[in-house]
C-alpha positions in Angstrom: 127.0 114.9 80.8 127.1 110.7 81.4 129.3 109.4 84.2 133.1 108.5 83.6 133.1 105.1 81.9 129.8 105.2 80.5 131.0 106.3 76.8 133.7 103.7 76.9 130.8 101.0 78.1 128.1 101.5 75.4 130.7 102.0 72.4 132.0 98.7 73.5 128.4 97.3 73.5 128.0 98.6 70.3 131.0 97.6 68.4 130.7 94.0 69.8 127.7 93.1 68.0 128.6 92.5 64.3 126.5 94.8 61.9 128.6 94.5 58.3 126.9 95.4 55.4 125.6 92.3 53.5 125.6 94.4 50.4 122.4 93.2 48.6 123.0 89.6 50.2 121.2 87.5 52.4 121.2 88.4 55.8 119.7 85.9 58.7 119.6 82.3 59.0 120.8 82.0 55.4 124.0 84.5 56.2 127.4 84.6 57.7 126.5 85.4 61.8 128.4 88.7 61.2 126.2 90.1 58.5 123.2 92.9 59.0 122.3 95.6 61.1 119.2 93.8 63.2 120.8 92.6 66.3 122.4 96.2 67.1 119.6 97.9 66.2 117.5 96.1 68.9 120.0 96.8 71.0 120.2 100.5 70.5 115.7 100.4 71.0 116.2 98.3 74.3 118.9 101.2 75.6 116.8 103.4 74.9 113.6 102.0 76.5 115.5 101.2 79.4 115.5 104.9 80.1 112.6 105.8 79.5 112.7 106.7 76.3 110.7 105.8 73.3 112.0 103.7 71.2 111.0 101.7 68.0 112.7 99.0 65.7 110.8 99.1 61.9 112.3 97.3 59.2 113.3 98.8 56.1 114.2 95.7 54.3 113.2 91.5 55.5 115.6 91.8 59.0 117.6 94.9 58.1 115.8 97.6 60.0 116.2 101.1 61.3 115.7 102.1 64.7 114.6 105.6 65.9 113.9 106.7 69.5 112.3 110.5 70.7 112.6 112.9 73.3 109.5 115.4 73.6 110.3 119.1 74.0 108.4 121.7 74.7 108.2 123.0 70.5 107.0 120.0 68.7 109.3 120.5 66.2 112.4 117.9 66.0 115.8 117.7 65.8 117.6 114.6 64.1 120.7 113.2 65.2 121.0 110.7 63.0 124.0 108.0 62.2 124.3 104.4 60.8 124.3 100.8 62.2 126.2 99.2 59.7 130.2 98.5 59.1 132.1 97.5 56.1 133.5 94.2 56.4 136.0 93.1 58.4 138.3 90.4 56.8 141.5 93.0 56.4 141.2 93.6 59.8 144.5 93.0 61.9 142.5 93.3 65.1 139.9 91.6 67.0 136.9 93.8 65.2 134.2 93.2 67.8 136.5 93.3 71.4 136.1 96.9 71.6 139.5 96.9 73.2 140.4 100.0 75.1 144.5 101.0 74.9 145.4 104.7 75.5 142.1 106.3 75.7 140.9 104.6 72.2 138.5 101.7 71.5 139.1 99.7 69.0 137.1 97.6 66.6 135.2 97.4 63.2 132.7 100.4 63.7 134.5 102.4 66.5 134.8 105.6 64.4 132.2 105.1 61.3 130.3 105.5 62.8 129.0 103.7 66.2 131.2 106.8 67.7 129.3 109.2 66.6 126.4 107.3 67.5 127.6 106.1 70.9 127.7 110.4 71.8 123.8 111.0 70.1 122.3 108.7 72.4 124.2 110.0 75.5 123.0 113.3 74.5 119.5 112.0 74.3 119.7 110.5 77.3 120.9 113.8 79.2 118.2 115.4 77.5 115.5 113.2 78.8 116.7 112.7 82.0 116.6 116.4 82.5 113.3 119.0 82.5 112.2 119.3 78.4 114.4 120.9 76.0 112.9 124.1 74.2 113.0 120.9 70.8 112.7 117.9 70.6 115.1 115.2 69.6 114.8 111.8 67.3 117.9 109.9 67.5 117.7 107.7 64.3 120.4 104.6 63.4 120.0 103.5 60.1 121.1 100.5 57.9 122.5 100.8 54.6 124.4 103.9 54.7 127.8 102.2 53.6 126.1 100.8 50.6 123.0 102.3 48.9 121.5 104.0 51.8 118.4 102.7 51.5 118.1 103.3 55.4 118.2 107.3 55.1 115.4 106.8 52.6 112.8 104.9 55.1 113.8 107.3 57.6 112.5 109.9 54.9 109.3 107.7 54.5 109.0 107.1 58.2 109.5 111.2 59.3 106.4 112.1 56.7 105.1 115.3 58.2 107.3 115.7 61.2 108.4 119.0 61.8 112.2 118.6 61.5 114.0 122.0 63.0 117.4 120.6 61.2 119.7 117.5 61.5 123.2 116.6 62.4 124.9 113.4 61.0 127.2 111.7 62.5 130.3 110.8 61.3 134.2 111.0 61.7 135.1 114.6 61.2 137.5 115.5 63.6 135.1 117.5 66.0 134.6 120.0 63.3 130.9 121.0 61.9 131.0 119.8 58.1 128.6 122.0 56.2 129.9 120.6 52.6 130.4 117.4 51.2 130.9 115.7 47.9 128.9 114.0 46.4 129.6 110.9 43.3 128.1 108.9 39.9 129.6 105.8 39.5 129.6 103.7 36.0 131.5 101.1 34.0 133.0 101.7 30.8 133.4 98.5 28.4 135.8 98.4 25.5 135.1 95.5 22.8 137.5 94.5 20.5 138.6 91.5 18.7 140.0 88.4 20.3 142.2 86.2 19.1 145.5 83.8 19.5 148.4 85.7 21.4 150.6 84.7 18.5 149.5 86.9 15.6 148.0 89.5 17.3 148.6 91.8 14.3 144.9 89.5 13.4 143.1 90.8 16.5 142.0 94.1 18.4 143.4 94.2 22.0 140.8 95.7 24.4 143.1 95.7 27.0 145.4 98.0 24.9 142.8 100.3 23.4 141.6 100.5 27.2 144.8 102.2 28.1 143.7 105.1 26.3 140.6 105.6 28.1 142.6 105.4 31.4 145.1 107.6 30.4 142.3 110.3 29.5 141.0 109.8 33.3 144.0 110.3 34.4 145.5 113.5 32.3 142.2 115.6 32.7 140.5 117.3 34.7 136.5 117.9 35.2 135.4 121.0 33.7 134.0 122.4 37.4 134.7 125.5 39.4 136.3 124.4 42.1 134.4 124.7 45.4 135.6 126.9 48.6 135.4 124.0 50.7 135.6 121.2 48.7 138.0 122.3 45.9 137.8 120.6 42.8 135.8 118.0 41.2 137.6 114.8 40.3 137.1 111.3 38.7 139.8 108.6 38.7 139.3 104.5 37.8 138.6 102.2 40.5 138.5 98.3 38.7 139.9 96.7 35.7 138.5 93.7 34.5 140.2 92.8 31.1 141.3 89.4 29.0 140.4 85.7 29.3 144.1 83.5 29.5 147.6 84.6 28.8 147.7 83.1 25.3 144.9 84.5 23.9 144.8 88.7 22.9 141.6 90.2 25.1 138.1 90.9 23.2 137.0 93.0 26.3 137.9 95.2 28.6 135.9 96.9 31.7 137.2 99.7 34.1 134.5 101.6 36.8 135.0 105.2 37.5 134.3 107.1 40.4 133.6 110.5 39.8 133.2 113.1 42.4 130.7 115.9 42.0 130.4 119.7 43.6 127.6 121.2 45.0 126.2 122.7 42.0 126.7 119.5 39.6 123.8 117.1 38.4 125.6 113.5 39.1 123.2 112.3 35.8 124.0 115.1 33.7 128.0 114.7 34.4 127.6 111.5 33.8 125.8 112.1 30.5 128.3 114.7 29.5 131.5 112.1 30.4 129.7 109.5 28.2 129.6 111.2 25.1 133.5 113.0 26.2 134.4 108.9 26.3 132.9 107.2 23.4 134.6 109.7 21.5 137.9 108.6 22.2 137.3 105.1 20.6 134.1 105.4 18.1 132.5 102.1 17.8 134.3 100.1 20.1 133.4 101.7 23.7 130.1 101.7 25.7 129.5 103.5 28.6 126.8 102.2 31.1 124.1 103.8 32.9 125.5 104.4 36.6 125.4 102.2 38.8 125.6 104.5 41.8 124.1 108.2 42.1 124.6 110.3 45.3 124.4 114.2 45.2 126.4 116.2 46.9 125.7 118.5 50.2 125.9 122.4 51.2 124.4 124.0 53.8 124.5 127.4 54.6 126.5 127.6 57.9 123.6 130.2 59.0 121.5 127.8 58.9 119.6 127.2 62.4 121.2 124.0 63.7 124.7 124.1 62.8 125.0 127.8 64.0 123.1 126.4 67.1 126.3 123.4 66.9 129.0 125.9 66.3 128.3 128.5 69.4 128.3 125.2 71.4 132.0 124.0 70.0 132.9 127.6 70.8 131.7 127.6 74.2 133.7 123.9 74.7 136.7 125.9 73.6 136.7 124.0 70.0 137.5 125.4 66.7 134.1 126.1 64.9 134.8 127.0 61.7 132.8 124.9 58.9 134.4 122.8 56.6 134.2 120.4 53.6 134.7 116.5 53.7 135.6 114.8 50.5 133.2 111.5 51.7 129.4 111.2 51.1 127.3 110.8 54.0 123.0 110.3 54.6 123.4 114.1 55.0 123.1 115.0 51.2 119.6 112.6 51.1 117.8 114.7 54.2 119.0 118.2 52.8 117.4 117.2 49.7 114.1 116.1 51.4 114.4 120.2 52.9 116.2 119.0 56.1 119.1 121.4 56.8 122.3 118.8 57.4 125.2 119.4 59.1 127.7 116.3 59.7 129.8 116.5 62.6 131.4 113.4 64.9 134.4 112.3 66.2 137.4 110.4 65.3 139.0 111.0 62.1 138.2 109.6 58.7 142.0 108.2 58.7 140.8 105.5 60.6 137.4 104.6 59.4 137.7 101.1 57.5 141.2 100.6 58.6 143.0 97.3 59.9 142.8 98.9 63.6 139.5 101.0 63.0 139.7 103.1 66.5 138.0 106.1 68.2 139.6 108.7 70.7 136.8 107.8 74.0 137.3 111.4 75.2 136.4 113.1 72.1 132.9 111.3 71.5 131.9 112.4 75.2 132.7 116.0 73.9 130.4 115.3 71.1 127.7 114.0 73.4 128.0 116.9 75.6 128.5 119.5 72.8 125.5 118.2 71.0 123.0 118.3 74.1 124.7 121.9 73.8 123.4 122.2 70.5 119.7 121.2 71.3 119.4 123.6 74.5 120.6 126.1 72.7 118.8 126.2 69.5 117.1 129.4 68.4 114.7 128.9 65.4 112.8 130.8 62.7 110.6 128.9 59.9 109.0 125.6 60.6 110.1 122.5 58.3 108.5 119.6 57.7 109.7 116.8 56.1 108.3 115.5 52.9 
């Protein structure tokens, strides 16, 4: 495995390159310098190239690329190691977001945990495999853009991999070193109540939209989605995540909006969930409620633990003396998009989701090094049956 300190050096360099997701806004000369993934994508490409590993940067959107590196194996089938380049915002951080400060064995900075720590581990694993005899199967390391917003990076990656035989995928996210074969999906939508505005001195002549919206909020808070619990994920959930209403302190509000976040389980179709909930909510205040089409739709993940790559990963974890029990995660990842394309995927990486997006985000460097070793051992020990070709 990598010499001591290499993980710290690489991760500090990645954290030091700002790559905040612009969430649909501009990048480059017309934007703040910390927005966009281009600079870190080029660094990853150059790091691989310096080690004799073929790597390519390819724009998914103008100025917002993915980076893909390839280590050939003895078999043409490939193991995909995918993680993301973008991070969330830095406004509320209590530390220098790009300093990569190391203290007590942890590296601090935006993206250290989510997901430049996992990406660092994948890069080190691929470099180790490339430095020795050809591995039994090839490895593709993909650093993708836009995971934190609209998942366009992984969709662009799937287009680029069309026709490539993929044995399975490990998706890098902070799972606390456990293999996650399931996670929830989500559907998010806006609900709008329309009242009748009026003067606050004569509220009886108006219809208060905020008061009406309270019925909707109480309904969401007081009921549970009608879905059977999943053995790894538990129950489906829904909650109100945003509210906006009113125009002034002396006006009865005629309009109020909320956003609802519904976390779906494997087997639930997010659009069908939205349709059922739309009918349920509209029946609460007939004629005065609107439910918009979803602005986010993402599917759940449920990969069989016996699939080739998850099974090999579990074996490598057991050999390293770690817990190899499969778990479920409440958050969404790129893995569900890969799975829908026919690529059996497991989510795995260093760090805790509790540290992701936090004011003092960090990851333990020993965990990054362990993940690099376990992932390299996973590729070496992989045993495959039928070939899977990426559609």
